[in-house]
VOMI-144362 format. One line per 3 residues: their letters; for each residue x, z, y of N, C-alpha, C. Coordinates in pm, 1 decimal. Example, Ala and Ser with C-alpha at 12.3 -4.5 7.8 and 13.67 -1.06 7.14 Angstrom:
<atoms>
as> 1319.0/780.0/-569.0/1230.0/780.0/-450.0/1320.0/780.0/-330.0; 1285.0/708.0/-225.0/1367.0/714.0/-106.0/1290.0/787.0/3.0
</atoms>
This chain:
<atoms>
xxx> -3366.2/3850.0/2382.4/-3400.5/3903.3/2494.4/-3519.6/4035.7/2461.6; -3517.2/4173.9/2490.5/-3611.6/4242.2/2434.6/-3635.6/4310.0/2569.3; -3763.1/4365.0/2570.0/-3811.7/4426.7/2679.1/-3836.8/4591.4/2622.5
xxx> -3819.7/4699.0/2711.1/-3827.4/4831.8/2656.4/-3905.8/4873.1/2756.9; -3997.2/4958.0/2751.8/-4055.8/5026.3/2861.3/-4133.0/5165.5/2821.4; -4173.7/5206.0/2880.9/-4278.0/5379.7/2876.0/-4359.6/5383.4/2972.9
xxx> -4508.7/5408.0/2990.7/-4590.1/5454.7/3085.8/-4593.4/5593.9/3065.2; -4603.0/5668.2/3154.4/-4596.3/5809.7/3173.4/-4701.4/5814.7/3244.4; -4834.5/5878.6/3268.3/-4924.3/5911.6/3349.2/-4931.4/6068.1/3402.0
xxx> -4954.7/6061.4/3542.8/-4919.8/6152.5/3606.2/-5057.2/6195.1/3696.3; -5096.9/6291.4/3668.9/-5211.5/6341.5/3748.7/-5219.2/6439.1/3861.5; -5272.6/6438.5/3932.6/-5304.3/6508.9/4061.2/-5293.0/6642.7/4041.8
xxx> -5374.8/6693.1/3919.3/-5352.5/6803.8/3891.8/-5186.4/6894.6/3830.2; -5108.7/6755.6/3766.4/-5033.6/6787.9/3740.2/-4880.3/6826.3/3839.7; -4919.1/6723.1/3930.7/-4816.3/6740.4/4051.1/-4856.9/6915.0/4084.9
xxx> -4965.5/6911.2/4101.1/-4999.2/7057.0/4192.5/-4955.4/7172.2/4100.0; -4935.8/7134.1/3976.3/-4905.0/7300.3/3899.7/-4800.8/7268.3/3877.7; -4676.3/7141.3/3904.8/-4541.4/7160.1/3880.8/-4460.8/7259.9/3909.2
xxx> -4471.8/7417.6/3923.1/-4378.9/7489.3/3931.7/-4251.5/7477.5/3846.5; -4215.8/7434.3/3762.9/-4088.4/7399.7/3723.7/-3993.4/7281.0/3777.3; -4089.6/7213.5/3827.6/-4006.1/7118.3/3915.8/-3980.4/7010.7/3779.8
xxx> -4040.7/7000.6/3705.6/-4015.0/6909.3/3618.0/-4062.8/6731.6/3632.2; -4173.1/6750.4/3731.4/-4140.8/6588.5/3768.0/-4049.2/6529.5/3862.8; -4001.9/6627.1/3923.8/-3871.6/6593.2/4003.3/-3745.2/6536.4/3921.5
xxx> -3777.6/6603.0/3811.7/-3620.7/6604.7/3696.4/-3669.2/6468.0/3641.0; -3783.8/6409.9/3616.1/-3826.8/6315.3/3551.9/-3735.7/6181.3/3579.9; -3770.5/6131.5/3680.1/-3632.6/5993.0/3679.9/-3532.5/6014.9/3632.1
xxx> -3449.1/6121.9/3667.6/-3309.5/6174.7/3614.0/-3355.6/6170.4/3453.9; -3447.4/6233.8/3411.6/-3416.8/6213.9/3239.7/-3465.7/6080.9/3156.0; -3551.2/6006.7/3232.5/-3582.6/5853.7/3191.9/-3487.2/5778.4/3190.6
xxx> -3372.9/5797.8/3350.9/-3265.3/5702.2/3313.3/-3185.1/5758.8/3240.7; -3114.8/5863.1/3177.7/-3071.5/5932.5/3082.0/-3102.4/5866.8/2924.7; -3232.7/5869.9/2943.7/-3279.9/5797.8/2809.2/-3266.6/5654.8/2815.7
xxx> -3260.9/5591.6/2895.0/-3233.1/5449.3/2913.5/-3118.8/5380.3/2879.9; -3000.5/5493.0/2934.7/-2880.5/5449.1/2912.7/-2855.7/5449.3/2775.2; -2890.1/5562.4/2714.4/-2882.0/5582.0/2571.1/-2888.5/5512.5/2469.7
xxx> -3013.4/5434.5/2513.4/-3088.9/5319.0/2462.9/-3019.7/5213.6/2449.5; -2973.1/5148.1/2617.3/-2852.9/5051.1/2583.5/-2730.1/5094.9/2501.2; -2659.0/5217.1/2489.7/-2592.9/5224.0/2434.4/-2589.7/5214.6/2300.0
xxx> -2672.1/5312.3/2248.5/-2734.9/5246.6/2083.9/-2746.3/5119.3/2024.9; -2813.3/5028.6/2112.7/-2839.0/4913.4/2085.5/-2707.8/4785.2/2103.9; -2609.1/4867.0/2200.3/-2471.9/4768.4/2183.4/-2425.7/4793.1/2051.9
xxx> -2371.3/4932.6/2007.1/-2322.1/4968.7/1862.7/-2444.8/4971.7/1764.7; -2528.4/4932.2/1771.3/-2601.1/4879.6/1634.1/-2557.3/4774.4/1612.4; -2583.2/4700.4/1733.7/-2539.6/4526.2/1711.8/-2405.1/4536.2/1654.7
xxx> -2305.4/4590.5/1676.8/-2123.8/4616.7/1662.0/-2130.8/4611.9/1537.0; -2206.4/4754.1/1486.1/-2173.9/4788.1/1340.8/-2298.3/4693.4/1266.0; -2370.5/4617.7/1310.4/-2477.5/4542.1/1182.4/-2378.8/4425.8/1130.9
xxx> -2277.3/4387.6/1242.3/-2174.2/4286.3/1197.1/-2269.5/4159.4/1189.5; -2312.5/4098.5/1285.3/-2397.1/3972.7/1284.0/-2346.0/3851.6/1231.6; -2428.7/3773.8/1196.5/-2355.4/3594.6/1195.3/-2354.7/3560.2/1330.0
xxx> -2240.6/3510.2/1298.0/-2226.7/3451.0/1382.9/-2282.3/3284.6/1415.1; -2212.2/3219.3/1515.0/-2271.5/3064.1/1515.0/-2235.5/2953.7/1445.2; -2126.9/2991.6/1331.8/-2045.5/2944.2/1195.9/-2120.9/2989.7/1078.2
xxx> -2219.8/3070.2/1095.5/-2280.7/3132.9/957.2/-2217.0/3204.1/896.0; -2078.1/3310.2/962.1/-2007.7/3388.7/900.0/-2014.6/3500.1/984.6; -1990.1/3623.9/903.0/-2032.1/3734.3/1001.2/-1907.1/3767.8/1105.5
xxx> -1964.6/3843.7/1167.2/-1845.5/3880.9/1281.3/-1726.3/3904.3/1239.5; -1704.6/4006.2/1147.4/-1612.2/4086.8/1122.4/-1605.6/4009.0/976.6; -1500.2/3934.8/962.1/-1501.4/3877.7/809.0/-1335.6/3835.7/795.3
xxx> -1287.4/3818.9/673.6/-1173.5/3771.4/660.1/-1138.7/3624.1/688.5; -1277.8/3517.6/700.9/-1275.4/3398.4/708.9/-1224.0/3379.6/879.4; -1288.4/3511.8/949.1/-1220.8/3497.5/1094.3/-1109.5/3584.3/1140.6
xxx> -1048.7/3627.4/1024.5/-943.9/3704.2/1056.3/-875.9/3793.7/1149.6; -1022.0/3908.9/1125.5/-1076.3/4008.4/1217.0/-1072.7/4126.3/1124.0; -1042.9/4082.6/958.4/-1146.3/4233.2/904.6/-989.3/4292.7/832.4
xxx> -1009.9/4460.1/834.8/-885.2/4489.4/767.4/-948.9/4633.4/697.6; -876.1/4705.2/606.6/-978.1/4817.8/533.0/-865.2/4914.5/572.8; -770.9/4870.1/639.9/-672.7/4967.0/696.4/-721.0/5083.0/770.4
xxx> -686.8/5218.0/739.8/-688.6/5314.0/796.7/-636.0/5324.2/934.2; -708.4/5418.8/1011.4/-653.1/5448.0/1100.1/-535.2/5500.2/1153.6; -390.7/5434.3/1096.0/-263.8/5488.7/1118.4/-211.7/5393.7/1228.6
xxx> -37.6/5434.0/1231.0/8.8/5333.3/1308.6/11.0/5173.5/1201.7; 37.9/5212.6/1090.8/10.1/5079.4/1028.8/-132.6/4991.3/1027.8; -207.0/5049.7/1081.1/-343.1/5007.4/1034.9/-366.5/4969.8/1210.3
xxx> -342.1/5015.0/1314.3/-303.5/4955.6/1425.8/-250.6/4816.0/1441.5; -111.5/4836.9/1361.7/-54.8/4739.4/1375.6/-63.9/4592.5/1325.7; -163.7/4627.3/1204.2/-258.8/4507.2/1143.9/-376.3/4470.6/1217.6
xxx> -406.8/4559.9/1298.2/-535.5/4500.3/1382.3/-469.7/4424.3/1481.3; -364.7/4469.2/1553.8/-295.8/4393.7/1652.8/-224.4/4251.5/1647.7; -181.1/4261.2/1485.2/-140.5/4149.9/1448.3/-270.5/4013.1/1431.5
xxx> -374.7/4080.9/1371.2/-529.6/3980.6/1351.5/-518.8/3923.5/1509.5; -525.5/4045.8/1606.8/-572.9/3972.1/1751.2/-474.1/3875.5/1805.2; -305.0/3894.7/1749.2/-181.7/3808.1/1843.2/-216.1/3652.3/1757.2
xxx> -290.9/3664.6/1664.5/-300.1/3553.4/1570.8/-420.2/3437.6/1559.9; -523.9/3531.4/1658.7/-630.5/3462.9/1690.1/-642.0/3321.0/1714.9; -712.6/3210.5/1663.6/-703.9/3081.6/1737.6/-848.6/3081.4/1822.3
xxx> -868.7/2991.9/1904.9/-929.9/2927.4/1942.2/-1062.4/2864.8/1857.7; -1208.7/2869.4/1870.5/-1298.9/2779.7/1798.8/-1256.4/2621.0/1748.1; -1162.1/2549.6/1815.0/-1153.6/2426.0/1797.4/-1002.5/2468.8/1669.7
xxx> -935.9/2590.9/1637.3/-851.1/2631.9/1564.7/-715.8/2560.1/1591.5; -689.4/2494.7/1709.9/-587.1/2429.8/1783.9/-472.9/2509.9/1821.0; -517.8/2611.5/1918.1/-459.0/2699.4/2006.6/-440.7/2854.3/1934.2
xxx> -308.6/2956.5/1915.2/-376.8/3056.4/1883.1/-370.1/3160.3/2016.9; -435.6/3241.5/2032.7/-484.1/3256.7/2161.4/-368.2/3416.5/2206.6; -295.1/3490.0/2106.6/-206.3/3623.0/2131.0/-265.2/3652.0/2213.8
xxx> -404.7/3739.8/2142.8/-466.6/3870.0/2253.7/-385.2/3958.1/2246.8; -398.3/4030.1/2342.8/-346.2/4170.5/2361.8/-468.0/4314.1/2342.5; -443.9/4377.7/2275.3/-552.0/4514.1/2215.2/-576.0/4583.9/2372.0
xxx> -687.1/4604.5/2413.1/-665.9/4669.0/2518.6/-788.6/4824.8/2517.9; -848.8/4786.5/2422.8/-917.6/4930.7/2393.3/-936.9/4956.7/2232.2; -938.7/5113.1/2220.4/-944.9/5128.2/2046.9/-1095.9/5216.6/2073.8
xxx> -1192.5/5150.3/1994.7/-1289.2/5222.6/2017.6/-1338.5/5280.2/1862.8; -1328.2/5403.5/1872.4/-1371.0/5510.0/1736.5/-1486.1/5565.0/1725.2; -1521.0/5577.2/1649.4/-1624.9/5719.1/1594.8/-1560.3/5841.3/1638.8
xxx> -1682.7/5962.9/1659.6/-1630.6/6127.5/1674.1/-1538.2/6169.4/1606.2; -1526.5/6126.2/1489.4/-1513.9/6150.7/1321.3/-1312.4/6113.5/1351.9; -1284.5/6032.5/1456.9/-1160.5/5962.6/1415.5/-1127.7/6017.2/1582.6
xxx> -1153.5/6078.7/1647.8/-1112.4/6098.9/1792.5/-981.9/6179.7/1797.6; -978.3/6256.3/1717.7/-844.0/6360.5/1736.8/-700.0/6243.0/1658.4; -753.8/6205.9/1565.7/-642.1/6079.4/1481.9/-610.7/5976.8/1603.9
xxx> -680.2/5931.5/1672.9/-688.1/5812.9/1764.7/-615.2/5890.1/1891.8; -651.7/6012.5/1940.9/-549.4/6087.7/2083.0/-417.6/6091.5/2062.8; -404.1/6104.4/1890.3/-253.2/6123.5/1833.9/-186.3/6014.9/1822.6
xxx> -250.3/5878.4/1795.3/-184.9/5746.3/1775.5/-165.6/5730.0/1932.1; -206.4/5778.1/2035.7/-193.9/5752.4/2206.9/-106.7/5778.5/2228.2; -97.9/5942.8/2211.9/7.3/5992.7/2286.9/171.6/5991.7/2258.3
xxx> 248.9/6011.1/2405.8/344.9/6004.3/2403.0/467.5/6108.0/2303.8; 533.3/6077.7/2253.2/612.3/6138.6/2160.5/774.4/6194.8/2199.6; 821.2/6238.7/2158.7/988.8/6269.2/2197.3/1054.4/6227.9/2071.1
xxx> 1084.7/6114.4/1979.3/1117.0/6115.7/1866.8/1272.2/6159.5/1834.6; 1263.7/6225.2/1699.7/1411.1/6228.5/1701.8/1490.5/6138.0/1617.7; 1433.4/6025.2/1592.2/1498.7/5939.4/1502.9/1373.7/5788.3/1552.1
xxx> 1416.3/5685.5/1526.7/1371.3/5571.7/1548.8/1244.7/5567.3/1482.5; 1252.4/5583.7/1339.2/1138.3/5585.6/1252.6/1003.8/5662.8/1298.1; 1026.9/5739.7/1373.3/921.9/5867.9/1416.3/855.1/5817.5/1569.8
xxx> 893.9/5687.9/1626.7/852.4/5655.8/1748.5/706.6/5626.3/1750.2; 649.4/5615.6/1831.3/497.9/5620.5/1822.6/479.4/5436.6/1900.4; 490.1/5329.1/1828.6/474.6/5206.3/1941.7/314.8/5168.6/1995.5
xxx> 244.6/5265.5/1991.2/109.7/5276.7/2035.6/96.5/5299.5/2170.0; 170.7/5422.8/2160.8/187.2/5543.3/2279.6/122.3/5456.4/2444.3; 28.8/5527.0/2500.8/-52.4/5501.1/2597.4/-77.6/5352.7/2600.3
xxx> -93.6/5255.7/2485.3/-81.3/5070.6/2487.5/-200.8/5029.6/2496.2; -330.1/5120.4/2487.0/-506.6/5110.3/2489.9/-557.8/5210.7/2525.3; -686.6/5166.9/2580.8/-786.3/5283.3/2628.8/-877.0/5307.4/2536.4
xxx> -870.0/5441.4/2496.7/-938.4/5527.5/2392.8/-1084.8/5526.8/2428.7; -1200.6/5483.1/2348.1/-1307.9/5489.4/2350.6/-1385.6/5558.0/2254.7; -1448.1/5666.2/2270.1/-1502.9/5774.9/2119.6/-1654.8/5775.3/2161.7
xxx> -1688.9/5686.5/2056.7/-1850.4/5664.6/2038.1/-1917.2/5724.2/1945.3; -2018.7/5835.1/1945.3/-2119.7/5915.5/1864.4/-2161.5/5797.0/1786.4; -2210.6/5732.6/1838.9/-2311.3/5657.8/1793.9/-2239.6/5563.6/1673.5
xxx> -2135.1/5543.4/1635.5/-2048.2/5481.7/1561.3/-2025.6/5559.0/1417.4; -2060.7/5689.4/1502.8/-2051.7/5782.2/1287.1/-2209.4/5763.0/1243.6; -2232.1/5736.6/1278.4/-2405.5/5700.3/1212.7/-2386.5/5574.2/1097.1
xxx> -2302.8/5481.6/1122.8/-2276.7/5390.6/1029.0/-2127.6/5399.5/966.5; -2057.0/5461.1/1022.6/-1910.7/5548.1/909.7/-1820.9/5614.3/999.4; -1780.0/5706.4/956.6/-1671.5/5800.1/1018.1/-1547.2/5727.3/1017.6
xxx> -1487.7/5620.3/950.8/-1345.3/5547.5/906.5/-1332.8/5402.6/988.5; -1496.0/5380.5/1006.6/-1475.5/5220.9/1080.3/-1411.7/5243.6/1198.5; -1323.5/5145.0/1302.6/-1259.8/5125.7/1426.3/-1256.7/4988.8/1457.7
xxx> -1236.8/4996.2/1554.6/-1237.5/4840.3/1611.4/-1115.5/4840.0/1765.9; -1049.8/4732.5/1756.4/-970.4/4715.3/1845.7/-1023.9/4583.2/1909.2; -1043.9/4601.1/2057.7/-1118.5/4534.5/2160.1/-1006.6/4457.6/2211.2
xxx> -997.0/4291.5/2266.4/-914.3/4256.8/2339.0/-974.3/4255.7/2484.6; -848.9/4260.4/2597.1/-875.4/4247.9/2710.0/-1014.0/4157.9/2742.1; -1120.6/4205.9/2831.6/-1208.2/4113.8/2892.1/-1152.9/4008.5/2977.1
xxx> -1005.7/4052.1/3017.6/-994.3/3930.0/3130.2/-941.3/3788.6/3042.9; -887.9/3831.8/2943.7/-844.7/3731.8/2829.6/-885.8/3683.4/2760.7; -1047.8/3703.8/2710.6/-1111.3/3639.6/2610.7/-1280.3/3725.4/2627.9
xxx> -1347.2/3691.9/2621.1/-1500.4/3712.6/2635.7/-1535.2/3811.2/2506.9; -1555.2/3920.9/2540.4/-1603.1/4046.6/2435.3/-1763.2/4068.0/2419.8; -1780.5/4231.7/2416.9/-1926.9/4218.5/2374.0/-1950.3/4243.6/2552.4
xxx> -2093.3/4163.4/2571.9/-2154.3/4181.7/2676.4/-2280.2/4215.4/2667.7; -2328.0/4312.0/2741.2/-2479.4/4337.7/2763.2/-2527.4/4363.2/2900.9; -2624.8/4262.3/2898.8/-2683.5/4156.4/2983.2/-2839.7/4193.2/3022.9
xxx> -2880.7/4158.1/3158.1/-3028.6/4206.3/3205.2/-3069.9/4068.9/3233.4; -3185.4/4036.9/3215.4/-3274.2/3926.7/3274.1/-3236.1/3933.6/3426.4; -3221.4/3780.2/3489.9/-3189.4/3737.3/3598.5/-3287.2/3800.3/3671.4
xxx> -3209.3/3895.4/3784.0/-3302.5/3979.0/3873.1/-3263.9/4108.9/3844.7; -3255.5/4161.3/3711.6/-3273.5/4298.0/3716.2/-3140.4/4325.3/3697.0; -3125.8/4449.3/3762.4/-2948.0/4496.7/3754.1/-2941.6/4617.0/3671.4
xxx> -3060.8/4640.6/3588.8/-3066.3/4772.8/3517.1/-3209.1/4826.5/3488.8; -3209.3/4933.5/3407.9/-3364.8/4999.8/3393.1/-3366.7/5028.4/3545.4; -3528.7/5012.4/3582.2/-3576.3/5047.6/3668.6/-3714.6/5153.9/3642.6
xxx> -3742.0/5203.0/3733.8/-3900.3/5289.8/3748.8/-3994.0/5214.2/3856.0; -4122.1/5209.5/3754.4/-4170.2/5154.0/3881.9/-4320.7/5251.8/3911.5; -4399.2/5269.4/4020.5/-4500.8/5331.5/4037.0/-4614.6/5288.6/4072.4
xxx> -4749.4/5360.3/4051.2/-4836.8/5262.8/4073.9/-4976.8/5362.2/4086.1; -5021.1/5358.7/4223.6/-5168.6/5419.1/4185.9/-5281.3/5361.4/4128.1; -5313.1/5460.5/3997.6/-5460.4/5380.0/3893.8/-5344.6/5284.0/3791.3
x> -5213.7/5308.1/3792.1/-5151.2/5189.6/3680.1/-5232.3/5173.3/3579.2
</atoms>
């Protein structure tokens, strides 16, 4: 759990001299900054490949969820296969997870869009088996870590995925004001 904040002092003179209405736009700018921070924290955590409770990195051969396959039909096929045969923590049950999201860096946006597109194939080998089968999420934050790494994420209705949470009673970023703060 981390706390982030910023204090901005606003004087009476600033309010009086605000001809450009900068103070009116300030809450919107602070909200956008907070949203970018949250976004950055999520993707930094994902790309840092943290250790899980079993002492193994989140993405590791031992978890059967890591491949060096490029973003191609074959690469997506390998990822989908990994997801389908994932086991529960007891290693007793195969979960048969369905990929729902494809998360890519901006550098792979066009490639991913092509893999999602419906095409009329002239022969069976040219059929796109992934057409319309996932939601595409393009995230520029990923480019800072790698322009070739991508992620397939399961349906949150089937399994827990990434979750960004707030302290109980807090619904998100907030702005407080106080005289003589």
